[in-house]
Backbone as CSV, one residue per row, in Angstrom:
resi,resn,N_x,N_y,N_z,CA_x,CA_y,CA_z,C_x,C_y,C_z
1,MET,0.704,-1.102,-0.400,0.113,0.441,0.076,1.096,1.409,0.201
2,PHE,0.402,2.070,0.837,1.110,3.358,0.619,2.043,3.564,1.791
3,GLU,3.491,3.701,1.478,4.310,3.854,2.431,5.137,5.436,2.317
4,PHE,5.290,5.799,3.723,5.971,7.037,3.571,6.567,7.068,3.584
5,GLU,7.444,7.769,2.540,9.017,8.159,1.770,8.993,9.843,2.376
6,PRO,9.903,9.992,3.444,10.462,11.336,3.335,11.014,12.063,1.894
7,GLY,11.595,11.554,1.526,12.625,11.652,0.416,11.297,12.254,-0.575
8,LEU,10.757,11.421,-1.356,9.369,11.856,-1.836,8.815,12.463,-1.997
9,ILE,8.426,12.420,-0.795,7.253,13.877,-0.265,8.423,15.190,-0.455
10,ILE,9.374,15.127,-0.155,10.442,16.993,-0.455,10.087,17.012,-1.525
11,TRP,10.922,16.084,-2.513,10.604,16.271,-4.175,9.843,16.126,-4.472
12,THR,8.466,16.004,-4.165,7.340,15.923,-4.975,6.954,17.747,-4.131
13,SER,7.285,18.470,-2.907,7.177,19.189,-2.548,7.887,20.234,-3.163
14,ILE,8.875,20.410,-3.423,10.012,20.611,-4.253,9.569,20.878,-6.121
15,SER,9.064,20.173,-6.314,8.843,19.991,-8.222,7.591,20.513,-7.996
16,PHE,6.889,20.895,-6.983,5.395,21.552,-6.758,5.306,23.118,-6.790
17,GLY,6.420,23.039,-5.729,6.862,24.633,-5.503,7.590,25.602,-7.065
18,ILE,8.239,24.773,-7.432,8.808,24.825,-8.398,7.668,25.658,-9.878
19,LEU,7.104,24.581,-9.943,5.438,24.510,-10.863,4.702,25.871,-10.352
20,ILE,5.067,25.647,-9.416,3.629,27.276,-9.011,4.727,28.359,-9.499
21,LEU,6.253,28.185,-8.888,6.585,29.470,-9.583,6.086,29.855,-10.779
22,LEU,7.017,29.038,-11.657,6.918,28.935,-13.294,5.331,29.370,-13.197
23,PHE,4.332,28.990,-12.547,3.226,28.848,-13.526,3.302,30.662,-12.881
24,TYR,3.004,31.058,-11.910,3.246,32.384,-10.868,3.980,33.739,-11.981
25,LYS,4.944,33.093,-12.398,5.712,33.750,-13.304,5.370,33.459,-14.673
26,LEU,5.848,32.673,-15.345,5.094,32.744,-16.768,3.628,32.791,-17.219
27,LEU,2.922,32.056,-16.555,1.795,31.878,-17.159,0.637,32.558,-16.473
28,LEU,0.701,33.286,-15.144,-0.664,33.787,-14.719,-0.036,35.401,-15.230
29,PRO,1.035,36.005,-15.402,0.570,37.447,-16.153,0.427,37.382,-17.219
30,PRO,0.039,36.808,-18.242,-0.231,36.490,-19.816,-1.693,36.003,-19.398
31,LEU,-1.837,34.971,-18.543,-3.576,34.638,-18.587,-4.372,36.316,-17.459
32,LEU,-3.585,36.913,-17.010,-4.456,38.131,-16.212,-4.649,39.269,-17.136
33,ASP,-3.696,39.150,-18.425,-3.365,40.185,-19.579,-4.985,40.037,-20.079
34,ILE,-4.587,38.362,-20.737,-5.784,38.636,-21.403,-7.029,38.345,-20.720
35,ILE,-7.514,38.481,-19.463,-8.483,38.497,-18.754,-9.024,39.633,-18.956
36,ASP,-7.624,40.459,-18.225,-8.061,41.898,-18.337,-8.371,42.960,-19.624
37,LYS,-7.936,42.262,-20.394,-8.294,42.585,-21.629,-10.116,42.181,-22.092
38,ARG,-10.054,41.192,-21.917,-11.666,40.502,-21.680,-12.275,41.477,-20.902
39,GLU,-12.348,41.764,-20.392,-12.601,42.832,-18.964,-12.856,44.122,-19.501
40,LYS,-12.080,44.633,-19.952,-11.988,45.876,-20.939,-13.391,45.621,-22.107
41,GLN,-12.951,44.931,-22.602,-13.880,44.582,-23.894,-15.258,44.210,-23.568
42,ILE,-15.792,43.718,-22.668,-16.899,43.675,-22.221,-17.750,44.705,-21.914
43,ALA,-16.668,45.449,-20.774,-17.238,46.629,-20.308,-16.954,47.597,-21.508
44,SER,-16.177,47.877,-22.156,-16.660,48.700,-23.378,-17.286,48.340,-24.150
45,SER,-18.117,47.268,-24.678,-18.912,46.837,-25.712,-20.782,47.168,-24.597
46,LEU,-20.483,46.947,-23.214,-21.866,47.069,-22.341,-21.500,48.787,-22.455
47,GLU,-20.763,49.834,-22.303,-20.866,51.133,-22.432,-20.955,51.420,-23.517
48,GLU,-21.050,50.551,-24.771,-21.243,51.646,-26.370,-23.195,50.728,-26.555
49,ALA,-23.178,49.592,-25.599,-24.372,49.277,-26.003,-25.460,50.317,-24.868
50,HIS,-25.241,50.831,-23.772,-25.732,51.973,-23.358,-25.662,52.986,-23.942
51,LYS,-24.695,53.527,-24.418,-24.807,54.866,-25.362,-25.822,54.571,-26.857
52,THR,-25.164,53.354,-27.268,-26.455,53.109,-28.500,-28.178,52.625,-27.893
53,LYS,-28.069,52.525,-26.983,-29.316,52.640,-26.507,-29.876,53.902,-26.032
54,LYS,-29.291,54.740,-25.185,-29.057,56.092,-25.194,-29.572,56.889,-26.898
55,GLU,-28.554,57.034,-27.339,-28.644,57.762,-28.646,-30.281,57.081,-29.584
56,ALA,-30.617,55.766,-29.396,-31.671,55.714,-30.488,-32.846,55.659,-29.174
57,ALA,-32.968,55.762,-28.296,-34.169,56.376,-27.471,-34.004,58.061,-27.983
58,GLU,-32.888,58.774,-27.573,-33.370,60.189,-28.430,-33.481,60.709,-29.638
59,LEU,-33.383,59.852,-30.846,-33.883,59.409,-31.937,-35.269,59.474,-31.657
60,PHE,-35.087,58.442,-30.980,-37.350,58.199,-31.110,-37.486,58.981,-30.441
61,SER,-37.423,59.656,-29.499,-37.770,60.948,-28.543,-37.834,61.774,-30.185
62,ASP,-36.997,62.494,-30.392,-36.785,63.721,-31.916,-37.941,62.813,-32.453
63,TYR,-38.068,61.661,-33.231,-39.044,61.048,-34.463,-40.544,61.579,-33.758
64,LYS,-40.280,61.034,-32.463,-42.070,61.248,-32.122,-42.471,62.945,-31.407
65,GLN,-41.392,63.437,-31.344,-41.476,64.653,-31.056,-42.039,66.067,-32.973
66,LYS,-40.743,65.136,-33.792,-41.230,65.682,-35.469,-42.748,65.127,-35.735
67,MET,-42.523,64.283,-35.306,-44.634,63.418,-36.225,-45.647,64.264,-35.172
68,GLU,-44.908,64.811,-34.497,-46.131,65.103,-33.595,-45.988,66.822,-34.241
69,GLU,-44.968,67.114,-34.266,-44.819,68.851,-34.816,-45.631,68.536,-36.364
70,ALA,-45.389,67.488,-36.932,-46.249,67.084,-38.821,-47.175,67.522,-38.025
71,HIS,-47.600,66.468,-37.126,-49.297,66.581,-37.549,-49.625,67.924,-37.084
72,ILE,-49.431,68.263,-36.085,-49.758,69.580,-35.630,-49.620,70.735,-37.102
73,ASN,-48.301,70.797,-37.726,-48.430,71.334,-38.823,-49.666,71.112,-39.833
74,ALA,-49.041,69.541,-39.920,-50.685,69.419,-40.862,-51.944,69.950,-40.280
75,ARG,-52.288,69.607,-38.960,-53.545,70.365,-38.660,-54.017,72.226,-39.089
76,GLN,-52.709,72.242,-38.417,-52.841,74.078,-38.812,-52.957,74.471,-40.402
77,ILE,-52.411,73.085,-41.376,-52.380,74.293,-43.003,-54.010,73.444,-42.966
78,ILE,-54.806,72.514,-42.633,-55.999,72.380,-42.490,-56.727,72.877,-42.385
79,ASP,-56.329,73.621,-40.868,-57.870,75.042,-40.667,-57.281,76.063,-41.488
80,ASN,-56.348,76.369,-41.674,-56.334,77.703,-41.968,-56.847,77.377,-44.085
81,ALA,-56.897,76.134,-44.476,-57.194,76.602,-46.032,-58.198,76.239,-45.425
82,LYS,-59.173,75.741,-44.456,-60.945,75.764,-44.153,-60.965,77.485,-43.636
83,ALA,-60.735,77.656,-43.069,-60.418,78.909,-42.823,-60.979,80.318,-43.991
84,GLU,-59.402,79.330,-45.111,-59.456,80.579,-46.127,-60.872,80.044,-47.159
85,SER,-61.006,79.266,-47.132,-61.900,78.688,-48.106,-63.733,79.267,-47.586
86,GLN,-63.236,79.562,-46.200,-64.564,79.705,-45.685,-65.066,81.433,-45.805
87,PHE,-63.362,82.026,-45.678,-63.224,83.472,-46.127,-64.224,83.609,-47.158
88,ILE,-63.341,82.859,-48.633,-63.340,83.398,-49.687,-64.881,82.311,-50.343
89,VAL,-65.570,82.024,-49.465,-66.962,81.753,-49.709,-67.325,83.060,-49.428
90,LYS,-67.632,83.454,-48.364,-67.965,84.362,-47.528,-68.119,85.622,-48.644
91,LYS,-66.681,86.008,-48.737,-66.407,86.569,-49.991,-67.545,87.111,-51.287
92,THR,-67.460,85.414,-52.212,-67.656,85.809,-52.997,-69.201,86.117,-52.850
93,VAL,-69.947,85.402,-52.089,-71.746,85.356,-51.599,-71.840,86.905,-51.100
94,ASP,-71.118,87.392,-50.360,-71.046,89.113,-49.994,-70.912,89.922,-51.216
95,SER,-70.046,89.630,-52.282,-69.512,89.854,-53.912,-70.703,89.529,-54.603
96,ALA,-71.430,88.693,-54.274,-72.863,88.857,-55.395,-74.296,88.857,-54.901
97,LYS,-74.183,88.982,-53.468,-75.421,89.706,-53.214,-75.050,91.355,-53.246
98,LEU,-74.003,91.820,-53.263,-73.437,93.345,-53.427,-73.843,93.879,-54.995
99,GLU,-73.521,92.871,-55.863,-73.867,92.891,-57.291,-75.356,92.640,-57.547
100,THR,-76.489,91.460,-56.932,-77.647,91.735,-57.058,-77.982,92.733,-56.831
101,LYS,-77.334,93.463,-55.614,-78.395,94.788,-54.590,-78.070,95.843,-55.659
102,ASP,-76.335,95.874,-56.330,-76.385,97.146,-57.242,-76.890,97.054,-58.717
103,MET,-77.527,95.508,-58.950,-78.220,95.367,-60.302,-79.665,95.420,-59.755
104,LEU,-80.165,95.367,-58.919,-82.248,95.694,-58.067,-81.766,96.829,-58.405
105,ASN,-80.867,97.615,-57.929,-80.927,99.682,-57.120,-80.735,100.093,-59.049
106,GLN,-79.710,99.247,-59.720,-80.145,99.791,-61.125,-81.261,99.805,-61.724
107,ALA,-81.585,98.129,-61.878,-82.662,98.289,-62.617,-84.009,99.237,-62.017
108,LYS,-84.363,99.262,-60.830,-85.166,99.592,-59.847,-84.852,101.674,-60.567
109,LEU,-83.932,102.056,-60.876,-83.201,103.413,-61.289,-84.223,103.524,-62.533
110,GLU,-83.806,102.696,-63.721,-84.155,102.464,-64.892,-85.661,102.649,-65.287
111,ILE,-86.500,101.612,-64.117,-87.774,101.733,-64.046,-88.669,102.584,-64.031
112,GLU,-87.515,103.360,-62.556,-88.419,104.743,-62.617,-87.611,105.773,-63.676
113,ALA,-87.422,105.718,-64.421,-86.689,106.609,-65.217,-87.492,106.512,-66.351
114,ALA,-87.704,105.255,-66.754,-88.658,104.987,-67.577,-90.276,105.124,-67.112
115,ARG,-90.556,105.221,-66.427,-91.837,105.780,-65.845,-92.129,107.076,-66.212
116,ASN,-91.088,107.556,-64.934,-90.668,109.286,-65.487,-91.236,109.465,-66.359
117,GLU,-90.406,108.917,-68.129,-90.462,109.515,-69.387,-91.977,108.937,-69.732
118,MET,-92.787,107.698,-69.292,-93.483,107.029,-70.116,-94.971,108.339,-68.971
119,VAL,-94.621,108.742,-67.790,-95.680,110.193,-67.363,-95.104,111.302,-68.232
120,LYS,-93.944,111.406,-68.018,-93.928,112.726,-69.040,-94.859,112.752,-70.903
121,GLU,-94.037,111.991,-71.559,-94.703,111.542,-72.424,-95.757,111.330,-72.145
122,VAL,-97.491,110.791,-71.784,-98.122,110.981,-71.183,-98.887,112.263,-71.219
123,LYS,-98.195,112.819,-70.243,-98.856,114.277,-69.703,-98.757,114.877,-71.443
124,GLN,-97.491,114.499,-72.157,-97.617,115.663,-73.087,-98.419,114.864,-74.215
125,THR,-98.687,114.087,-74.305,-99.554,113.578,-75.625,-100.897,113.466,-75.124
126,SER,-101.193,114.075,-73.835,-102.674,114.391,-72.717,-102.493,115.678,-73.518
127,ALA,-101.568,116.737,-73.563,-101.559,118.052,-73.465,-101.735,118.565,-74.699
128,GLU,-101.649,118.048,-75.762,-101.977,117.789,-77.330,-103.183,117.491,-77.642
129,LEU,-103.460,116.354,-77.366,-105.106,115.590,-77.144,-105.771,117.145,-76.370
130,ILE,-105.873,117.568,-75.335,-106.611,118.080,-75.116,-106.581,119.593,-75.656
131,VAL,-105.154,120.207,-76.389,-105.274,121.281,-77.171,-106.184,120.948,-78.321
132,ALA,-106.348,119.751,-78.711,-106.917,119.537,-80.381,-108.440,119.512,-79.766
133,VAL,-108.699,118.975,-79.040,-110.399,119.247,-78.502,-110.669,120.002,-77.683
134,ALA,-109.836,120.636,-77.624,-110.117,122.334,-77.263,-110.492,123.423,-78.452
135,GLY,-109.684,122.729,-79.230,-109.411,123.659,-80.639,-111.098,123.103,-81.432
136,LYS,-111.303,121.837,-81.465,-112.625,121.442,-81.847,-113.476,122.188,-81.020
137,VAL,-113.697,122.072,-80.145,-114.697,122.495,-79.197,-114.706,124.011,-79.398
138,LEU,-114.172,124.649,-79.757,-114.017,125.994,-79.792,-114.207,126.501,-81.496
139,GLY,-114.281,126.141,-81.880,-114.092,125.911,-83.586,-113.430,126.187,-84.155
140,ARG,-112.127,126.623,-83.607,-110.587,127.678,-83.850,-109.693,126.955,-83.485
141,GLU,-108.497,127.063,-83.874,-107.171,126.140,-83.568,-106.330,126.906,-82.450
142,VAL,-106.247,126.671,-81.675,-105.611,126.605,-79.899,-104.318,126.355,-80.000
143,ALA,-103.276,127.684,-79.946,-101.869,127.611,-80.054,-101.737,126.599,-78.721
144,ILE,-100.339,125.643,-78.930,-99.826,125.037,-77.796,-99.321,126.026,-77.110
145,LYS,-98.200,127.054,-77.516,-97.821,127.681,-76.493,-98.631,128.839,-75.798
146,ASP,-99.587,129.304,-76.351,-100.490,130.126,-75.431,-101.171,129.263,-74.226
147,ASN,-101.644,128.179,-74.045,-102.245,127.292,-73.468,-101.294,126.282,-72.486
148,MET,-100.138,126.174,-72.851,-98.898,125.188,-72.546,-99.306,125.718,-71.046
149,ASN,-98.946,126.563,-70.193,-98.699,126.532,-69.214,-99.923,126.368,-68.181
150,LEU,-101.150,126.841,-69.054,-102.287,126.377,-68.566,-102.329,124.713,-67.959
151,ILE,-102.182,124.273,-69.239,-102.097,122.679,-69.478,-101.044,121.866,-68.066
152,ARG,-100.459,122.589,-68.429,-99.223,121.601,-67.515,-99.713,122.212,-65.741
153,GLU,-100.374,122.904,-65.909,-101.093,123.405,-64.418,-102.094,122.577,-64.095
154,SER,-102.824,122.068,-64.880,-103.617,121.247,-64.665,-103.190,119.911,-64.709
155,LEU,-102.514,119.390,-65.489,-102.056,118.161,-65.176,-101.258,117.685,-64.055
156,ASN,-100.542,118.908,-63.647,-99.965,118.498,-62.286,-101.087,118.856,-61.190
157,GLU,-101.800,118.864,-61.414,-102.701,119.174,-60.447,-103.568,117.539,-59.574
158,SER,-103.720,116.753,-61.087,-104.278,115.324,-61.257,-103.171,114.519,-60.594
């Protein structure tokens, strides 16, 4: 079975110590460097991921804000277009009403002028008829100039 050999234990301990010393001096520094580099790379990747996430959140926020502004601008453009179209319609209707009123007033003036002209012609014709009838009744010709003032006065009274 197992025998206790002190020489073997000492040489095994010395070999193990040398192996640990070699490991500590030769293998441990490059291994620690690799671990440090990997740790820094992971930290850098995490930092970059956080930075990218933050930038993405900012871009999304900017996008959202610009979309809201675009919706507001679109709503304002639509509202302005509606207001402008209502103004144009009102202006057109008002213009048409004014034009109609002017045409109606002009027609009334023309009718009044025609009426006055007709009344004048009727008075003139009536005066001529009255003079002709008076001439036949009197049996002589009556001058229109002589009796015109009298005829005008009688027509104006009636």
